[in-house]
Structure formats: structure tokens, C-alpha cells
N, C-alpha and C positions, 0 to 999 in steps of 0.2 A: 444399814441393811442393803442387800444387793438390789432389791426391787426399787429403792429410792435412787441408787446409782444408775440403774437401767433407765429410769424416767429421765434423769438429767442427760444421760448419754444419748438417748433417742432425740432429745431436743437439740443437742449439739450436732448430732448426725444430720438433722433436717437443715440446720444452718449451713453446714459444710456442703450438703448437696445443692443448696440454693447458690452458694458461691461457685461451685463447680459448673452449674448450668450457665451462670453469667459469664464465667471465664471461657467456657467452651464456645458460647455464642459469640463473644468478642473476638476470639481467635478465628472462628469460622468467617466472621464478617471481614476481618483483615485479609485472610487468605483468598476470599472470593473477590474482593474489590480493590485490594491494595497489594496483594502478595502473589503467591504461586499460581492461583487460578484466575487472576485478574485478566480480563479481556481488553482493558483499556477503554471501554465504552463509558459514556456518561451515566452517572447513577440516576435511576428513576426517582429516587427519594433521597432525602438527606440522611446522614448517619443517625441523627436524633430520631427520625421517623422509624428507622429500622430498629433502633435500640428500645423504642417504646414498646416493642413486642414483648420484651422481657416482663412487663407488668402482668401479662397473661401467661407467658411461657413458664415462668418459674413456679407460680402456684399450681398451674395445670399439671406440670411434670411431677411436683411433689405429691399431688393427689394420686396420680397414676402409680408412683413409687409405693405409696401406702397400700393401694389396691393389690399391687403385685408382691406384697409381703416383703418389702425391702427393709422394714424397720422391726422385724421380729427378732428375738434373741437368736444368736448364731453360734452358741457354744458347741453344739454337736452337728450343725448344718454342714453339709459338704460344700466345698468350693465350687464344684460343678453346678450345684443347685443355685448358688448365688449368681454365678455367671449367666445361667439361663434366665433368672429373674431380671437381671440388668438388661440383657438383650431384649427380653419381652417388653419390659417397661419402656425402653427407648423406642422400640418399634411402634408400640401403641401410641406413645406421645407424639411421634413424628406424623403418623397417619392422622391422628385426631387434629393436629395443628393444620395439616394440609386440607383436611375436610372443612375446617372453620374458615380458612382464607378463601376456599372455593365457594362456600355458601355465601360469604359476604362479598364475593366478586372482587377480591383484591388480586387482580390478575397479574400485576407487575411486581408482586413480591417474589424475590429470587428463590426458586426451588433448589437451585444449586447451593445456596447458603444453608438451607435446611438440611440438605443431604450431608454437607460437610459437618454441620453442627451435630447431627445424629451420630455420625461416626466418632467424632471427637468426644462427645458427651458419654458415649458408651465406654470408650477407652479410659477416660478420666475417672468415671464413676467406679468402674471395676478395679482400676489400679488403686484408688484411694481405699476401697473396701478391702483389697488384699493387704494393704499397708496396715489398716486398722486391725484386721484379723490377726496378722502376724504380731503386731505390738501387744494386743490383748493376750494372745496365747503365750507370749514371752513372759508377761507379767504373771499370768496364772501359774506357769511352771515354777516361778520363783515364790509362789505362795500368796500372791496378792489377788484381790478381786475374786475371792472364793465364795461359792455357795455352800453353806453348812447344812448338812442333811442328817435328819434323824431317821433311823431305820426301825420300823415297827414290825417285829417278827423275825425269827432266824430260820431261814430255809435255803434251799439251793439257789433260789432267786436272789437272796441276800448276798451270798458269796459271789455269784456271778456279777451282781451290780458293783460290789466293792472291787472285784477284779477289773472290770471295765474302767472304772474311774481312776484306779491306780495305774492302769496301762496308758491312760490318756490324760495326763495332768493338764494339757492345754485346754481341756473342757472347763477346768476351774471348779470342780466339785470336791468337797471334802466330807467324807462320812464321819460324823461326830461320835455317835455311839448307837447302841442297839438296845431295844426293849424286847424281852421275850419271856414267856411263861414257863418254858421247859428247859432252857439252857442256864447253867449256873452263872451267877454274877461273877464278873472279872474274866469270864471266858473271852478270848480274843481271836479275831480272824484278821490277818494282815494288819495288825495294829489297832483295829477297831474293837472296843470292849462292849460286852453286855453289862449294862449298869443297873438293871432292875427288871421288874415284870411289867406287862402291858397295863396293869391296873394303876401304875404310877404315871401314865401318860399325861394327865392333866398337870401334875406337879412339875414334870420335866419341861413341858411347854411353857409353863409360867416362869420357870427359873432360867430358861436359856433363850438366847436370841437366835432363832433358827430361820433359815430361808426356805427350806423345803422339808416335807415329810414323805418318805417313801414307805408305803405299806407293802411288806413282802412276807405276809403270813404263810406258814406251811399249810398244805392242803387240809390237814386235820383241824385247823383252827378257823376255817372259812365260815363257821357258824357265827363267829363274832365279828366278821368283816364289816357288816353294815354298821354295827355299833362303833367300831374303831373309826371308820370313815366319817361318821357323824361327829365324833369328838374332834377329829382333826380339822374338819371344815369349820366347826365353831370357833376354833382357835384363830382363824384368819390366815393361817400359814398355808401356802400352796401345797397341795397334796397330790401325789401320784401313786398309782397302783402298779406293782410289778408282780404279775401272776407267777405262781409256782408250778407252771406246767410248760416250761420252755422246751421240754423234750417232745411235746406234742404239737405246740403252736410254732409256726415258722417265724422268721425274722420280720416278715411283713404280712401279717394276717389281714384279711379284709372282712368287713361286716356288711350285712344286708339287713333290711328291715322288713319284717312280716307283720303288717298292720300294727306297728308300734313295738313289736318284739324284736330286739336286736339279736342277730344270729351271727356268731363268729365262724367263718369258714376255716377249716383246719389248714388249708394250703391254697395259695393263689398261684396259678400257673398261667401266665399271660398267653402262652401258646395254645391253651385250650380254647381261646377265642378263635372262631373260624376265620375272621378277617386277618388276624395276626398270623395265623398258620398259613393262609393263602399268600400273604405278602412275603413271608419267609421262604416258602416253597418257590415262588416266582423268582426271587433273587438267587436261590440255590440253583435252579435250572439254568437261568441265564448265565450266571458266573461260571458254573461248571462247564457249560457248552463252550463259552469263550475260552476258558482255561485249557480245555482239551485241544481246541483249534490252535491257539497261540503256542502251546507247549508241545505240540505234536513232534517237531524235530528233536526236542530234548528227550521225549518219551521213546522215540525210536533209537536214539543213541544209547540211552540207559538199557534198553532191551538187548541191544547188541552186546554191551559190556557184561550184563548178567549172563547171557548165553555163552560167551566165550571165556568167562572167568572160572566157571565151575560147572560140574555136571548137574543137570536137573532142569526143571521148567523155568521159564522167565517170570511168570506170575505165580505168586504164592497165594492160595486161597485158604481162608480159615473161617470156621463158623463163629459167629458172634451173635449176641442178643441185642435187639434194637427196640424200636418203638412198639409199645404195647406188648413187650416180652416176646416178640416174634423173632425167630432166628433168620439170619441171612449170611451170605458169604462175603467177607471183606477181601478186597484185592490189594496186594502189595507187590512191589518188585522183590523177588527172592534175594535175601541178603545172607542167608545161612546155607551151610551144606545140607544136602538132603538127609532127613532123619526118619527114623521109625516113628510111627504115630504115637507110641507110648513115650518116647523120648521128647518129642515135640511138645507134649502136654505137661511136661514136668514143672514149668513155671515161667516167670517173666525173664526177659533178657537182662543180664546184669553187666556191670562194667567189666571190660576185658573178657567177655563171654567167648570161649574157644569155638563155639559153633558158628560165629560170624565170619564170613569170608573177608578178604582184604578189600575188595571193591564194595562189599556190603557195609564195611565199617565206614567208608567215606560217604556212602549214600545215607546211612543212618545219622551221621554227624550233621548233614545238611538237610535231613528229612526228605530226601529225594525218593526214598522207597515208598513214601505215602502217596505219591502222585497218582497212581492208578485208582485211588479212591474217588477221583473226580468222576469216574464211571459209576461208582456206587451212588454218588450224589445225583448224577443225571437220572439214574433209575428211580431214585426216591428212597433207597435204603438208608441213606445218610444225609446229613446237612453239612454245609461248610463249617458251621460253628455249632458245637454241642458237646455233651459229655462223651468221652471216648467209650466205645463199646467193649465189653468184656466177653471172654469165652464162657460157654454154658457152665463148666465146672466151677469157675470162680463166682459166677452169679449165684449158683446154688449155695456156695460156701458163705459169701458175703451177706446174702439176704438174711441169714440166720445170725450172723455175728455183728452186723453194723446196722443200727437203727436207721430207718428211712432210706436204706440203700436203694430199694426198688423204685423210688420216686423218679430216679434218673431216666427210667424207661417211659415216662410220660411225654418225653420229647424225642425227636430223632437224634441218634448219636452223631458226633461231628468229626470232621477231619482235624480240626483244631478246637480248643476249648479254653475256658477261663482257668481251669486247674493247670493245664499244660503250659500256658504262657507264664503262669506264676511259679513254675518249677516243679509241679507235682505230676510226674510222669515216670513210667517204668518202675524201677525198684525203689519207690518212695512211699510215704505214709498213705495208705488207702483211706484212712479216716479223714485226713486233711483233704485228700482229693475229692471225697464225697461232699465235704462241707463246701468246697469251692463250686462243685457241680450244682449243689442245691441253691447256692447263692445265685448262680447264673439262671437257673430255671425259674426262680421266684422273682428275678429282677430283669428278665429279658426285655430288651428293646432293640430296634433295628440299629440304633446308635451304638449300643453295647456290642452288637455283632461286629460292626465296623471297627470299633476300638480293638477288639480281639484279633481281627484280621490284620490290622496295621501292626499290632504288637508281634504277631506271628511273622510277618514279612521282615520287620526291622530288627527283631530280637531273636526270632526263632524259638524253638522249644528248648527249655533247659533240661538237663539230665537226659540228653539224647545219646544213647549208646546201644 
């Protein structure tokens, strides 16, 4: 059973971490007193005295690792999450150790040694975890170390669950079969068969060695949900619930408690928090102001190029819909010949669009036409990072055609965005673009904004024409 393997693997993981701590400390001692960082001074204590600290350092760090959730199953955990946990655990461990030696007045213990140790231990711990992660995922892709899952109920959630685990073999999940009261026996979805009704659950659990049960009942069968969960938990097999309302609930719903009553909020928007919104607006204002000052010579040159290359105004203004569905005028350097209003509204720019001027084509290639939007950001109409704003006629069209489209207007539109750096811009799938926008809205952090900014600088927008 996987749960037995997990227990032994965790025990081995603890032993490996203990060895890493000891090795990192030994190398740090050598670098501090014998190697690269040696000052040539006489040691305050013997090597044996320094290494006796490992009797406290190793168990202390292992306890901190446990508290920082470094021994939880990592099948679907992101590498970024593991990296943050390693950084956090080593920082806490180093600070705690320094507090202890200060409280016990061990003044001549080398702080430099602890600094080098903290850096090395962080690098070694994360590197070993990356190696273990890569090794396990390689094994799982080959069909080893799999978790065998029984699906109870056939619904949209069932199909989505099977799709996800088929698309990510490195997670190591295998859907064994499905039980459902409405779908005929031997019906298959992506190779997973319906083998009987839900009333056969007890017999199936007794006859098969399963690692997990995923309850994915259709909405019309929720009246038997409590009974099903009770049966599953009596079996001793780990049970999870996959709700059949993913079209309503976002990827990361959040709950709150009202005097013991759990309440699921339909959507979590971090920027609805006043402090988050203030921090983002502060960075937008500062960065846009700096950008305008630093890029002013380039802005002037581009203005001259636009003015001399074709007849018409330098700046192109267009109505867009922004935060809270309010309209504003977005600024761009004009890259097309002057058009009638009716012609301008006909649609997005496509590849080799005849309306684009020669200089405009170059500016669009390198996204230079977007630079005047720094003034939109300074004014507060836009943000540096956010969903791209659309014209009113497209908003009216898409809000009827695309579920959850209007959620993008709960945040300020952006000069760049997660959808754009991932290739969904211009004449591309609007459904994909909205899914990326919603992911950004629900998962916003300042770090995520910085990541998108760096991707924009070093990779630029894809599909820019």
C-alpha cells in the first residue's frame, strides 16, 4: 500500500535531512576556520566543542522542518511551495539557534559559521528535494509508486479528475474504476470503466486494495452523499470529495466560520483586501512615475517617428472598460493609418493586418506602442500587471458568451498580464485568455506581479502583431 511506502519514505527522508545538516555544518566549519573564509586567527574552542553543537542542531532543525510541513506528501505540491518551505525552515532554525546561544551567553560561538551553515544547508536541502522529486516523478511516469483511486459517482467532476491525472502522470494517481447508479456498466471514460452501482461499494472495497476513494457524485445524487462518505470512512481508506460545481466554485475557494457553520465563499480576490490594493497601487504609482522619467527620451523619439511616418495624431485613444465596469480612455502610440470609427471597431488586429503602418509594425513587434499607458497607470485607470482591458462592444458580447468573464473587472486592467506573457494576446482564444486572467485574479501576490514583469521584460508578449 502507498500509505505504508509513504511512512517508510518519510522516515528515510528524516535520516537524509539529518545527514545533510551534519554535512552542511562540517563544510561550513571548514570554510570558516580552514578554508575560504579563514582569518588565520586562533580558534576560541576546539573542533570537538564546535561539532558538539550538532547534538542540538540536528534534532532542532528536524522539528522545525516538521512544523514547516517539509514531510507532507508532495505529489501535487508546486516546486515553488517547497522552495519557500525550505527557506522558511532554515531561517527559523538559524534565528532560533542564535537566540539560544545568546540566552546561554555563548558569546564566542562563531556567527559567521552559522551564516555559512544556513546558506549551505538551504542549498543542499532544496537540491536533494529537487532530486527526490524528479526521481519519484520519473518512476510514476513509468507506472510505479501509483495511488489507485476508486471514483464514486459519474459527473463532470469525475471526468475533470480523470483528465487531470492523465495529463499529469508525475503525480502518480491511477483511476481504477467508477461506481455509479445511472451510467451503464462497462461505460468507459479515458479508459476508466464503470463496473457497477454505488450499492456495490462495500463489496468493491473489500475485494480491492485501494489507496484512495474520490467521491464525485452528480448534483442530483447529493442526498446520498452523507451515507456514501460514512461507508467510505468506515473502510479506513482515505476519502476525498470532489464537488460537482466547479463551474461555480473557483480554483482556490476560501471558507469562513459563522459560529460553527462553514461558509464557502464563491470567489477569493486578494486585491479586494484594502491593504493589498494599497500596496499594489503604491508600486504602480512609483514604477510608472520612474518609467515615464527614465523613458522620456525614448517616448519623444517614438512620438517623432509616428508623426513623420503617417498622417494623423501621435497618440491613439480608445475607450476601454476597467475596474468596476467603468470606462476610460487607453493611450497608445498610433500604429495604424487613420480610420473611420466604424472600420476601427471591426475587430482585433490580426497577423499582417494591412491597417498597420511600417513603423507601427516595428513598434508592435517590441510592444513600444503600449508605453503611453504608463500615464494611464499614473492616473489610476490601469495597473502595471492585470487583465488587459477590452472595448465596450466586446465586453457586452463576451459577458453573455463566456462564464465568469466579468470577474476580470474586479481588479484594475494591466499594461501586461499573465495571459499575455503566456501567449494569449490579440487574435487568440478568448476562453483561454479569461482562464489565465481568472487564475491571476485569484492567486495575486506581489511576487506574482514581479514574476510577470520579469517575463515581460525578458520574453516580451507572444503573438504581438
